[in-house]
mmCIF file as Biopython writes it, N, C-alpha, C and O atoms, coordinates in Angstrom:
data_model
#
loop_
_atom_site.group_PDB
_atom_site.id
_atom_site.type_symbol
_atom_site.label_atom_id
_atom_site.label_alt_id
_atom_site.label_comp_id
_atom_site.label_asym_id
_atom_site.label_entity_id
_atom_site.label_seq_id
_atom_site.pdbx_PDB_ins_code
_atom_site.Cartn_x
_atom_site.Cartn_y
_atom_site.Cartn_z
_atom_site.occupancy
_atom_site.B_iso_or_equiv
_atom_site.auth_seq_id
_atom_site.auth_asym_id
_atom_site.pdbx_PDB_model_num
ATOM 1   N N  . MET A ? 1  ? 0.838   -1.206 0.000   1.0 0.0 1  A 1 
ATOM 2   C CA . MET A ? 1  ? 0.000   0.000  0.000   1.0 0.0 1  A 1 
ATOM 3   C C  . MET A ? 1  ? 0.869   1.251  0.000   1.0 0.0 1  A 1 
ATOM 4   O O  . MET A ? 1  ? 0.436   2.316  -0.439  1.0 0.0 1  A 1 
ATOM 5   N N  . SER A ? 2  ? 2.085   1.118  0.490   1.0 0.0 2  A 1 
ATOM 6   C CA . SER A ? 2  ? 2.973   2.289  0.522   1.0 0.0 2  A 1 
ATOM 7   C C  . SER A ? 2  ? 3.236   2.799  -0.893  1.0 0.0 2  A 1 
ATOM 8   O O  . SER A ? 2  ? 3.331   4.005  -1.119  1.0 0.0 2  A 1 
ATOM 9   N N  . SER A ? 3  ? 3.352   1.871  -1.841  1.0 0.0 3  A 1 
ATOM 10  C CA . SER A ? 3  ? 3.622   2.269  -3.223  1.0 0.0 3  A 1 
ATOM 11  C C  . SER A ? 3  ? 2.459   3.099  -3.759  1.0 0.0 3  A 1 
ATOM 12  O O  . SER A ? 3  ? 2.667   4.050  -4.512  1.0 0.0 3  A 1 
ATOM 13  N N  . HIS A ? 4  ? 1.226   2.736  -3.368  1.0 0.0 4  A 1 
ATOM 14  C CA . HIS A ? 4  ? 0.051   3.476  -3.845  1.0 0.0 4  A 1 
ATOM 15  C C  . HIS A ? 4  ? 0.097   4.910  -3.322  1.0 0.0 4  A 1 
ATOM 16  O O  . HIS A ? 4  ? -0.171  5.851  -4.068  1.0 0.0 4  A 1 
ATOM 17  N N  . SER A ? 5  ? 0.437   5.079  -2.039  1.0 0.0 5  A 1 
ATOM 18  C CA . SER A ? 5  ? 0.502   6.426  -1.466  1.0 0.0 5  A 1 
ATOM 19  C C  . SER A ? 5  ? 1.610   7.228  -2.139  1.0 0.0 5  A 1 
ATOM 20  O O  . SER A ? 5  ? 1.472   8.435  -2.338  1.0 0.0 5  A 1 
ATOM 21  N N  . ASP A ? 6  ? 2.705   6.561  -2.490  1.0 0.0 6  A 1 
ATOM 22  C CA . ASP A ? 6  ? 3.798   7.261  -3.169  1.0 0.0 6  A 1 
ATOM 23  C C  . ASP A ? 6  ? 3.325   7.811  -4.504  1.0 0.0 6  A 1 
ATOM 24  O O  . ASP A ? 6  ? 3.638   8.949  -4.855  1.0 0.0 6  A 1 
ATOM 25  N N  . VAL A ? 7  ? 2.581   7.017  -5.243  1.0 0.0 7  A 1 
ATOM 26  C CA . VAL A ? 7  ? 2.065   7.473  -6.540  1.0 0.0 7  A 1 
ATOM 27  C C  . VAL A ? 7  ? 1.116   8.640  -6.334  1.0 0.0 7  A 1 
ATOM 28  O O  . VAL A ? 7  ? 1.164   9.629  -7.066  1.0 0.0 7  A 1 
ATOM 29  N N  . PHE A ? 8  ? 0.246   8.519  -5.327  1.0 0.0 8  A 1 
ATOM 30  C CA . PHE A ? 8  ? -0.712  9.588  -5.047  1.0 0.0 8  A 1 
ATOM 31  C C  . PHE A ? 8  ? 0.028   10.879 -4.729  1.0 0.0 8  A 1 
ATOM 32  O O  . PHE A ? 8  ? -0.331  11.945 -5.229  1.0 0.0 8  A 1 
ATOM 33  N N  . ARG A ? 9  ? 1.067   10.782 -3.893  1.0 0.0 9  A 1 
ATOM 34  C CA . ARG A ? 9  ? 1.859   11.958 -3.518  1.0 0.0 9  A 1 
ATOM 35  C C  . ARG A ? 9  ? 2.556   12.542 -4.748  1.0 0.0 9  A 1 
ATOM 36  O O  . ARG A ? 9  ? 2.625   13.760 -4.912  1.0 0.0 9  A 1 
ATOM 37  N N  . ASN A ? 10 ? 3.065   11.673 -5.597  1.0 0.0 10 A 1 
ATOM 38  C CA . ASN A ? 10 ? 3.760   12.121 -6.801  1.0 0.0 10 A 1 
ATOM 39  C C  . ASN A ? 10 ? 2.816   12.908 -7.696  1.0 0.0 10 A 1 
ATOM 40  O O  . ASN A ? 10 ? 3.193   13.954 -8.224  1.0 0.0 10 A 1 
ATOM 41  N N  . VAL A ? 11 ? 1.601   12.420 -7.872  1.0 0.0 11 A 1 
ATOM 42  C CA . VAL A ? 11 ? 0.624   13.111 -8.722  1.0 0.0 11 A 1 
ATOM 43  C C  . VAL A ? 11 ? 0.269   14.457 -8.114  1.0 0.0 11 A 1 
ATOM 44  O O  . VAL A ? 11 ? 0.113   15.441 -8.836  1.0 0.0 11 A 1 
ATOM 45  N N  . ILE A ? 12 ? 0.138   14.513 -6.793  1.0 0.0 12 A 1 
ATOM 46  C CA . ILE A ? 12 ? -0.218  15.774 -6.130  1.0 0.0 12 A 1 
ATOM 47  C C  . ILE A ? 12 ? 0.848   16.826 -6.412  1.0 0.0 12 A 1 
ATOM 48  O O  . ILE A ? 12 ? 0.516   17.969 -6.728  1.0 0.0 12 A 1 
ATOM 49  N N  . THR A ? 13 ? 2.113   16.460 -6.303  1.0 0.0 13 A 1 
ATOM 50  C CA . THR A ? 13 ? 3.193   17.420 -6.527  1.0 0.0 13 A 1 
ATOM 51  C C  . THR A ? 13 ? 3.155   17.930 -7.959  1.0 0.0 13 A 1 
ATOM 52  O O  . THR A ? 13 ? 3.546   19.067 -8.226  1.0 0.0 13 A 1 
ATOM 53  N N  . LYS A ? 14 ? 2.686   17.095 -8.885  1.0 0.0 14 A 1 
ATOM 54  C CA . LYS A ? 14 ? 2.629   17.510 -10.292 1.0 0.0 14 A 1 
ATOM 55  C C  . LYS A ? 14 ? 1.467   18.454 -10.554 1.0 0.0 14 A 1 
ATOM 56  O O  . LYS A ? 14 ? 1.527   19.252 -11.490 1.0 0.0 14 A 1 
ATOM 57  N N  . THR A ? 15 ? 0.405   18.384 -9.747  1.0 0.0 15 A 1 
ATOM 58  C CA . THR A ? 15 ? -0.802  19.172 -10.015 1.0 0.0 15 A 1 
ATOM 59  C C  . THR A ? 15 ? -1.006  20.276 -8.980  1.0 0.0 15 A 1 
ATOM 60  O O  . THR A ? 15 ? -2.140  20.673 -8.714  1.0 0.0 15 A 1 
ATOM 61  N N  . THR A ? 16 ? 0.083   20.772 -8.396  1.0 0.0 16 A 1 
ATOM 62  C CA . THR A ? 16 ? -0.049  21.844 -7.406  1.0 0.0 16 A 1 
ATOM 63  C C  . THR A ? 16 ? -0.232  23.192 -8.088  1.0 0.0 16 A 1 
ATOM 64  O O  . THR A ? 16 ? -0.419  24.203 -7.411  1.0 0.0 16 A 1 
ATOM 65  N N  . THR A ? 17 ? -0.182  23.224 -9.416  1.0 0.0 17 A 1 
ATOM 66  C CA . THR A ? 17 ? -0.296  24.492 -10.134 1.0 0.0 17 A 1 
ATOM 67  C C  . THR A ? 17 ? -1.699  25.063 -10.021 1.0 0.0 17 A 1 
ATOM 68  O O  . THR A ? 17 ? -1.864  26.277 -9.909  1.0 0.0 17 A 1 
ATOM 69  N N  . LYS A ? 18 ? -2.720  24.199 -10.049 1.0 0.0 18 A 1 
ATOM 70  C CA . LYS A ? 18 ? -4.111  24.681 -9.977  1.0 0.0 18 A 1 
ATOM 71  C C  . LYS A ? 18 ? -4.861  23.969 -8.861  1.0 0.0 18 A 1 
ATOM 72  O O  . LYS A ? 18 ? -4.760  22.749 -8.735  1.0 0.0 18 A 1 
ATOM 73  N N  . PRO A ? 19 ? -5.616  24.711 -8.045  1.0 0.0 19 A 1 
ATOM 74  C CA . PRO A ? 19 ? -6.384  24.107 -6.945  1.0 0.0 19 A 1 
ATOM 75  C C  . PRO A ? 19 ? -7.498  23.209 -7.462  1.0 0.0 19 A 1 
ATOM 76  O O  . PRO A ? 19 ? -7.862  22.228 -6.813  1.0 0.0 19 A 1 
ATOM 77  N N  . ASN A ? 20 ? -8.042  23.543 -8.633  1.0 0.0 20 A 1 
ATOM 78  C CA . ASN A ? 20 ? -9.120  22.724 -9.204  1.0 0.0 20 A 1 
ATOM 79  C C  . ASN A ? 20 ? -8.629  21.324 -9.523  1.0 0.0 20 A 1 
ATOM 80  O O  . ASN A ? 20 ? -9.420  20.381 -9.554  1.0 0.0 20 A 1 
ATOM 81  N N  . ASN A ? 21 ? -7.337  21.179 -9.762  1.0 0.0 21 A 1 
ATOM 82  C CA . ASN A ? 21 ? -6.792  19.861 -10.106 1.0 0.0 21 A 1 
ATOM 83  C C  . ASN A ? 21 ? -6.977  18.878 -8.954  1.0 0.0 21 A 1 
ATOM 84  O O  . ASN A ? 21 ? -7.001  17.667 -9.171  1.0 0.0 21 A 1 
ATOM 85  N N  . ASP A ? 22 ? -7.107  19.395 -7.721  1.0 0.0 22 A 1 
ATOM 86  C CA . ASP A ? 22 ? -7.287  18.494 -6.574  1.0 0.0 22 A 1 
ATOM 87  C C  . ASP A ? 22 ? -8.527  17.628 -6.779  1.0 0.0 22 A 1 
ATOM 88  O O  . ASP A ? 22 ? -8.505  16.426 -6.518  1.0 0.0 22 A 1 
ATOM 89  N N  . LEU A ? 23 ? -9.610  18.251 -7.249  1.0 0.0 23 A 1 
ATOM 90  C CA . LEU A ? 23 ? -10.845 17.490 -7.455  1.0 0.0 23 A 1 
ATOM 91  C C  . LEU A ? 23 ? -10.651 16.461 -8.554  1.0 0.0 23 A 1 
ATOM 92  O O  . LEU A ? 23 ? -11.051 15.307 -8.407  1.0 0.0 23 A 1 
ATOM 93  N N  . ASN A ? 24 ? -10.039 16.874 -9.652  1.0 0.0 24 A 1 
ATOM 94  C CA . ASN A ? 24 ? -9.784  15.939 -10.758 1.0 0.0 24 A 1 
ATOM 95  C C  . ASN A ? 24 ? -8.866  14.818 -10.289 1.0 0.0 24 A 1 
ATOM 96  O O  . ASN A ? 24 ? -9.044  13.660 -10.665 1.0 0.0 24 A 1 
ATOM 97  N N  . LEU A ? 25 ? -7.883  15.170 -9.464  1.0 0.0 25 A 1 
ATOM 98  C CA . LEU A ? 25 ? -6.955  14.164 -8.955  1.0 0.0 25 A 1 
ATOM 99  C C  . LEU A ? 25 ? -7.710  13.124 -8.138  1.0 0.0 25 A 1 
ATOM 100 O O  . LEU A ? 25 ? -7.466  11.924 -8.265  1.0 0.0 25 A 1 
ATOM 101 N N  . PHE A ? 26 ? -8.626  13.592 -7.300  1.0 0.0 26 A 1 
ATOM 102 C CA . PHE A ? 26 ? -9.407  12.669 -6.478  1.0 0.0 26 A 1 
ATOM 103 C C  . PHE A ? 26 ? -10.212 11.720 -7.359  1.0 0.0 26 A 1 
ATOM 104 O O  . PHE A ? 26 ? -10.282 10.521 -7.088  1.0 0.0 26 A 1 
ATOM 105 N N  . LYS A ? 27 ? -10.822 12.262 -8.418  1.0 0.0 27 A 1 
ATOM 106 C CA . LYS A ? 27 ? -11.621 11.424 -9.320  1.0 0.0 27 A 1 
ATOM 107 C C  . LYS A ? 27 ? -10.732 10.410 -10.028 1.0 0.0 27 A 1 
ATOM 108 O O  . LYS A ? 27 ? -11.092 9.239  -10.149 1.0 0.0 27 A 1 
ATOM 109 N N  . GLU A ? 28 ? -9.582  10.857 -10.490 1.0 0.0 28 A 1 
ATOM 110 C CA . GLU A ? 28 ? -8.672  9.935  -11.193 1.0 0.0 28 A 1 
ATOM 111 C C  . GLU A ? 28 ? -8.182  8.849  -10.249 1.0 0.0 28 A 1 
ATOM 112 O O  . GLU A ? 28 ? -8.092  7.682  -10.629 1.0 0.0 28 A 1 
ATOM 113 N N  . ASN A ? 29 ? -7.863  9.236  -9.010  1.0 0.0 29 A 1 
ATOM 114 C CA . ASN A ? 29 ? -7.369  8.255  -8.042  1.0 0.0 29 A 1 
ATOM 115 C C  . ASN A ? 29 ? -8.434  7.198  -7.760  1.0 0.0 29 A 1 
ATOM 116 O O  . ASN A ? 29 ? -8.134  6.005  -7.707  1.0 0.0 29 A 1 
ATOM 117 N N  . ALA A ? 30 ? -9.677  7.640  -7.579  1.0 0.0 30 A 1 
ATOM 118 C CA . ALA A ? 30 ? -10.766 6.690  -7.316  1.0 0.0 30 A 1 
ATOM 119 C C  . ALA A ? 30 ? -10.936 5.756  -8.507  1.0 0.0 30 A 1 
ATOM 120 O O  . ALA A ? 30 ? -11.158 4.557  -8.337  1.0 0.0 30 A 1 
ATOM 121 N N  . ARG A ? 31 ? -10.831 6.310  -9.714  1.0 0.0 31 A 1 
ATOM 122 C CA . ARG A ? 31 ? -10.980 5.483  -10.920 1.0 0.0 31 A 1 
ATOM 123 C C  . ARG A ? 31 ? -9.867  4.444  -10.986 1.0 0.0 31 A 1 
ATOM 124 O O  . ARG A ? 31 ? -10.110 3.289  -11.333 1.0 0.0 31 A 1 
ATOM 125 N N  . ARG A ? 32 ? -8.653  4.854  -10.655 1.0 0.0 32 A 1 
ATOM 126 C CA . ARG A ? 32 ? -7.523  3.912  -10.700 1.0 0.0 32 A 1 
ATOM 127 C C  . ARG A ? 32 ? -7.709  2.813  -9.664  1.0 0.0 32 A 1 
ATOM 128 O O  . ARG A ? 32 ? -7.411  1.649  -9.931  1.0 0.0 32 A 1 
ATOM 129 N N  . MET A ? 33 ? -8.200  3.176  -8.481  1.0 0.0 33 A 1 
ATOM 130 C CA . MET A ? 33 ? -8.406  2.176  -7.431  1.0 0.0 33 A 1 
ATOM 131 C C  . MET A ? 33 ? -9.438  1.149  -7.897  1.0 0.0 33 A 1 
ATOM 132 O O  . MET A ? 33 ? -9.276  -0.048 -7.658  1.0 0.0 33 A 1 
ATOM 133 N N  . ASN A ? 34 ? -10.500 1.617  -8.563  1.0 0.0 34 A 1 
ATOM 134 C CA . ASN A ? 34 ? -11.526 0.692  -9.063  1.0 0.0 34 A 1 
ATOM 135 C C  . ASN A ? 34 ? -10.921 -0.246 -10.093 1.0 0.0 34 A 1 
ATOM 136 O O  . ASN A ? 34 ? -11.224 -1.439 -10.095 1.0 0.0 34 A 1 
ATOM 137 N N  . GLU A ? 35 ? -10.070 0.274  -10.968 1.0 0.0 35 A 1 
ATOM 138 C CA . GLU A ? 35 ? -9.450  -0.573 -11.991 1.0 0.0 35 A 1 
ATOM 139 C C  . GLU A ? 35 ? -8.508  -1.585 -11.338 1.0 0.0 35 A 1 
ATOM 140 O O  . GLU A ? 35 ? -8.389  -2.720 -11.797 1.0 0.0 35 A 1 
ATOM 141 N N  . ASN A ? 36 ? -7.838  -1.160 -10.258 1.0 0.0 36 A 1 
ATOM 142 C CA . ASN A ? 36 ? -6.916  -2.067 -9.565  1.0 0.0 36 A 1 
ATOM 143 C C  . ASN A ? 36 ? -7.679  -3.234 -8.942  1.0 0.0 36 A 1 
ATOM 144 O O  . ASN A ? 36 ? -7.167  -4.353 -8.901  1.0 0.0 36 A 1 
ATOM 145 N N  . LYS A ? 37 ? -8.880  -2.990 -8.463  1.0 0.0 37 A 1 
ATOM 146 C CA . LYS A ? 37 ? -9.664  -4.049 -7.813  1.0 0.0 37 A 1 
ATOM 147 C C  . LYS A ? 37 ? -10.016 -5.145 -8.809  1.0 0.0 37 A 1 
ATOM 148 O O  . LYS A ? 37 ? -10.108 -6.314 -8.434  1.0 0.0 37 A 1 
ATOM 149 N N  . LYS A ? 38 ? -10.213 -4.785 -10.070 1.0 0.0 38 A 1 
ATOM 150 C CA . LYS A ? 38 ? -10.615 -5.782 -11.081 1.0 0.0 38 A 1 
ATOM 151 C C  . LYS A ? 38 ? -9.512  -6.802 -11.293 1.0 0.0 38 A 1 
ATOM 152 O O  . LYS A ? 38 ? -9.665  -7.717 -12.103 1.0 0.0 38 A 1 
#
């Protein structure tokens, strides 16, 4: 699970330019988690 948090943190650092990206990031992260479950 540590690797997953690392990826999440990495994406956050890349999208710190716009605050709106936080919402998109959350949606993308949830989508990736759903794909991982399959």
